C-alpha positions as CSV (number, residue, x, y, z in Angstrom):
1,M,46.6,125.1,125.5
2,T,43.4,126.8,126.6
3,L,40.2,125.9,124.8
4,N,39.8,129.7,123.7
5,S,42.3,128.6,121.2
6,T,42.3,126.0,118.5
7,P,40.9,122.9,119.5
8,L,42.4,119.8,120.9
9,I,41.3,117.0,118.9
10,V,40.7,113.6,120.7
11,T,39.9,110.4,119.1
12,T,37.4,108.3,121.1
13,A,39.7,105.3,121.5
14,M,42.1,107.8,123.2
15,I,40.1,108.1,126.2
16,S,38.8,105.0,126.5
17,I,40.5,102.6,129.2
18,L,38.8,99.1,128.0
19,G,39.9,96.7,126.2
20,S,42.4,94.2,127.6
21,G,43.1,96.5,130.7
22,L,40.9,97.8,133.4
23,L,37.4,98.2,132.9
24,A,35.8,101.5,134.1
25,N,34.6,99.7,137.2
26,G,38.4,99.0,137.9
27,S,38.2,95.6,137.3
28,E,39.9,93.5,134.3
29,A,38.4,92.7,130.9
30,V,38.1,89.0,130.6
31,K,40.4,87.4,128.0
32,D,39.9,86.7,124.3
33,A,39.9,83.4,125.4
34,V,36.9,83.6,127.2
35,I,35.1,85.5,124.0
36,A,36.2,82.5,122.1
37,E,34.7,80.0,124.1
38,Q,31.3,81.9,123.6
39,R,31.3,82.2,120.4
40,A,32.2,78.2,120.1
41,T,29.2,77.7,122.6
42,L,26.8,79.3,120.2
43,A,28.3,77.7,117.0
44,S,27.6,74.2,118.6
45,A,24.0,75.4,120.3
46,T,22.7,76.3,116.9
47,E,24.2,74.2,114.9
48,G,21.5,72.0,113.0
49,K,19.0,73.2,114.7
50,G,17.5,76.1,112.1
51,F,18.3,78.6,113.7
52,G,17.8,82.0,111.3
53,P,20.3,83.8,110.9
54,Q,21.5,86.2,114.0
55,A,22.5,90.1,114.9
56,P,24.5,92.1,115.1
57,R,26.9,91.9,112.4
58,D,30.0,93.6,110.9
59,I,27.6,95.6,108.5
60,D,30.7,96.2,106.3
61,A,31.1,92.9,105.3
62,V,28.2,91.0,103.3
63,A,29.3,87.2,103.4
64,G,26.6,85.1,105.1
65,T,25.7,81.4,104.2
66,N,22.6,81.2,106.6
67,P,19.7,79.0,104.5
68,R,16.5,80.3,106.1
69,I,14.8,82.8,104.6
70,F,12.3,85.4,106.0
71,E,10.0,88.0,104.4
72,K,11.3,91.5,104.7
73,A,9.6,93.5,106.9
74,P,7.5,96.9,105.4
75,P,9.0,100.1,105.4
76,H,9.1,100.8,109.2
77,A,6.4,104.1,108.1
78,Q,4.1,101.1,107.4
79,M,4.5,99.6,111.3
80,N,3.7,101.0,114.8
81,L,6.6,101.9,116.7
82,C,6.8,99.4,119.8
83,N,9.9,99.9,121.7
84,I,12.9,102.4,122.0
85,H,16.2,101.6,123.8
86,F,19.7,101.6,123.7
87,H,23.1,99.4,124.0
88,E,26.3,101.5,125.1
89,G,29.1,100.4,123.1
90,A,27.4,100.2,119.3
91,E,26.8,96.4,118.7
92,H,27.2,96.5,115.1
93,K,30.7,97.2,113.6
94,G,31.3,98.9,110.3
95,G,30.5,102.8,109.0
96,E,32.0,105.3,111.5
97,F,31.9,102.6,114.5
98,T,34.8,100.1,113.6
99,T,37.1,100.6,116.9
100,Y,36.7,97.6,119.1
101,A,35.8,98.8,123.0
102,G,37.3,95.4,124.0
103,N,35.8,92.7,126.1
104,G,34.3,94.1,128.5
105,D,33.4,91.7,131.5
106,G,32.0,89.0,129.2
107,E,28.4,89.5,130.1
108,G,27.8,92.4,127.5
109,Y,29.2,95.4,129.3
110,N,32.1,97.7,128.4
111,S,32.6,96.3,125.2
112,G,30.8,96.7,121.6
113,Y,32.5,99.2,118.9
114,R,33.1,103.1,119.8
115,F,32.9,106.2,117.3
116,D,36.1,106.1,115.1
117,G,36.3,109.9,114.6
118,Q,37.5,112.8,116.5
119,L,36.3,115.2,118.9
120,T,36.8,118.2,120.6
121,A,38.5,119.0,124.3
122,E,35.0,121.3,124.6
123,E,32.8,118.0,122.9
124,L,34.5,115.7,126.1
125,R,34.1,118.2,129.0
126,P,33.1,116.0,132.3
127,Y,29.0,115.9,133.1
128,D,28.0,115.0,135.9
129,C,24.8,112.3,135.3
130,P,23.4,111.0,138.2
131,V,21.1,108.9,136.7
132,C,23.7,107.9,133.9
133,G,25.3,104.7,136.0
134,G,23.5,101.4,136.0
135,T,24.3,98.4,137.5
136,H,27.6,97.3,135.3
137,S,28.6,100.4,133.7
138,R,28.0,104.5,133.7
139,L,27.7,106.2,130.7
140,E,30.5,109.1,129.8
141,V,31.1,111.7,128.0
142,G,32.4,110.2,124.7
143,D,30.9,107.1,124.8
144,T,29.4,105.4,122.2
145,I,26.1,104.4,122.3
146,E,23.6,102.0,119.3
147,V,20.0,102.9,119.7
148,H,17.1,100.9,118.6
149,Y,14.1,101.9,117.2
150,V,11.7,99.1,116.9
151,F,9.2,98.6,114.9
152,S,5.8,96.0,114.9
153,T,2.8,95.1,112.4
154,A,0.5,94.4,115.2
155,Q,-1.7,96.7,115.9
156,V,0.3,97.8,119.3
157,E,1.3,100.7,121.6
158,P,4.7,101.8,122.2
159,G,5.7,100.8,125.5
160,P,8.5,98.7,127.7
161,T,10.3,95.7,126.7
162,L,9.8,93.9,123.2
163,G,6.8,92.6,124.7
164,S,4.8,95.5,123.9
165,C,6.0,94.6,120.2
166,L,3.3,91.6,120.4
167,S,-0.1,91.1,121.0
168,E,-2.5,88.6,121.5
169,A,-4.1,89.0,118.4
170,I,-0.7,88.8,116.6
171,S,2.1,86.8,118.2
172,N,4.4,86.4,115.6
173,P,4.2,90.2,113.6
174,Q,6.9,91.3,111.6
175,L,9.8,92.7,113.1
176,R,12.1,95.8,112.2
177,V,14.7,97.5,113.9
178,E,16.0,100.9,112.5
179,A,19.4,101.3,114.3
180,Q,21.3,104.7,114.8
181,V,24.6,104.9,116.5
182,Y,25.4,108.3,118.7
183,V,28.1,109.5,120.5
184,L,27.3,110.8,123.7
185,V,29.3,114.9,124.0
186,N,28.7,117.9,126.3
187,D,27.8,120.4,123.8
188,A,24.2,121.8,124.3
189,T,24.5,122.6,120.3
190,A,24.4,119.1,119.7
191,A,21.4,116.6,118.8
192,D,18.3,116.1,121.2
193,F,17.9,113.0,122.8
194,V,14.2,113.6,123.7
195,E,13.6,114.7,120.5
196,L,15.5,111.9,118.6
197,T,13.1,109.8,120.8
198,N,10.1,112.0,120.1
199,V,6.9,109.4,119.7
200,A,4.0,110.8,117.6
201,M,1.1,109.5,115.7
202,V,1.6,109.6,111.9
203,D,-1.1,108.2,109.5
204,G,-2.8,106.4,112.4
205,L,0.7,104.6,113.3
206,Y,3.1,105.0,115.9
207,Q,6.0,106.9,114.7
208,A,9.4,108.0,115.9
209,P,9.5,111.2,113.3
210,N,12.9,112.0,114.1
211,I,14.9,109.3,113.4
212,P,18.2,110.9,111.7
213,S,18.2,111.1,108.3
214,D,21.7,112.5,107.4
215,T,23.3,109.6,108.8
216,G,23.8,107.7,105.1
217,R,22.0,105.1,103.7
218,P,21.1,102.4,105.9
219,I,22.5,98.9,105.2
220,E,19.5,96.6,105.6
221,Y,19.5,92.1,106.3
222,P,17.4,89.9,107.7
223,G,19.0,89.2,111.6
224,S,17.0,88.7,115.1
225,T,16.9,90.2,118.0
226,T,20.5,91.1,120.0
227,G,21.3,91.6,124.0
228,P,23.7,89.8,125.9
229,G,21.5,86.7,126.6
230,Y,21.8,85.5,123.2
231,N,25.8,85.1,123.6
232,L,25.6,81.6,124.2
233,K,22.2,81.0,122.4
234,G,20.6,81.5,119.6
235,S,17.4,83.8,119.1
236,P,14.5,82.8,117.8
237,F,13.1,85.8,116.2
238,Q,13.1,87.2,113.1
239,V,14.2,91.1,112.4
240,S,14.7,93.0,109.4
241,W,17.4,95.6,110.1
242,S,18.4,98.8,109.0
243,V,21.6,100.3,110.2
244,R,22.9,103.8,109.8
245,P,26.4,103.7,109.0
246,K,27.6,107.5,110.2
247,V,27.6,108.2,113.9
248,K,25.3,112.1,115.2
249,K,26.9,113.4,118.0
250,V,24.1,114.0,120.9
251,D,24.0,115.8,123.8
252,I,24.5,113.7,127.0
253,A,22.6,116.3,128.9
254,T,19.5,115.3,126.8
255,V,20.2,111.7,127.2
256,A,20.2,112.4,131.1
257,T,16.8,113.5,130.9
258,W,15.4,110.9,128.9
259,L,16.5,108.5,131.7
260,E,14.8,110.2,134.2
261,G,11.5,109.8,132.6
262,N,10.5,107.9,129.2
263,R,7.5,105.7,127.9
264,F,9.3,103.1,127.5
265,D,10.7,102.8,131.1
266,E,14.2,102.8,130.0
267,D,16.6,103.7,133.2
268,H,19.8,102.5,132.1
269,A,22.1,101.4,129.1
270,H,21.5,97.6,127.6
271,G,24.6,95.7,127.2
272,V,25.7,94.0,124.0
273,R,26.1,90.8,122.2
274,N,29.2,89.8,120.7
275,L,29.1,90.6,117.2
276,V,28.2,87.4,115.0
277,V,30.8,86.6,113.0
278,N,29.8,83.1,112.0
279,P,29.0,82.7,108.4
280,A,26.2,80.0,109.4
281,L,24.3,82.2,111.3
282,L,24.6,85.1,108.9
283,S,22.4,86.3,106.1
284,Q,24.2,87.2,102.9
285,I,24.1,91.4,102.8
286,G,22.3,92.3,99.4
287,E,20.2,89.4,98.2
């Protein structure tokens, strides 16, 4: 079949070699027991300690019993953008990203959730990306990423790490994360990642004016910071989350351009935290 005929449709799950088999680097994924033990350690480390609700979570599931309550952060248009970074594999589950990528290496890489939809063979053409590699994994066409646009009520400027969201004047600002899941395609007509992460001053505040507005109504919930560093312990930060349920296609070439140089000093994809499933560590969505 040629690419000039009816396009071959390929699900992103079909191109994944993750899960219980081999990882992209040829090593084996950790067993389910490893992830179960990490979850048990997290539960033990947080029990009775007063930790607030954690993230990431299944945004299609509303249940949660965590009793800690904190004030919802203002809309992001009333806050300063302070950081943009992304994770390989969606940290959240739900919407159009419910396909589990597998346990990975047990340290947050080659795991998370993948786009459930279909891509054409043309969109999945290999792309040579010298800057897409990292210490733990490399980005490939067909991969799913979750971008976190982080906002703070502090008077700050956008910069590297979440430390850019704090200031000497306010060390405990309200934090908000606008999350968008993307799937990487080899298609120059797909969304431009450089534009999607553009920073501009709007009404005196730093903003990311091109955050997608066509990927569904965001699911909002109170949670925490994420990342695999919190697989075994609770995050002490309170974060208001807005997670869009639909996935947007983005041109991998523009992701490569962004990785070559950006104001956030980001040059690789971050690992993912295990999905939080313990009801005692989850908020009740909708309350």
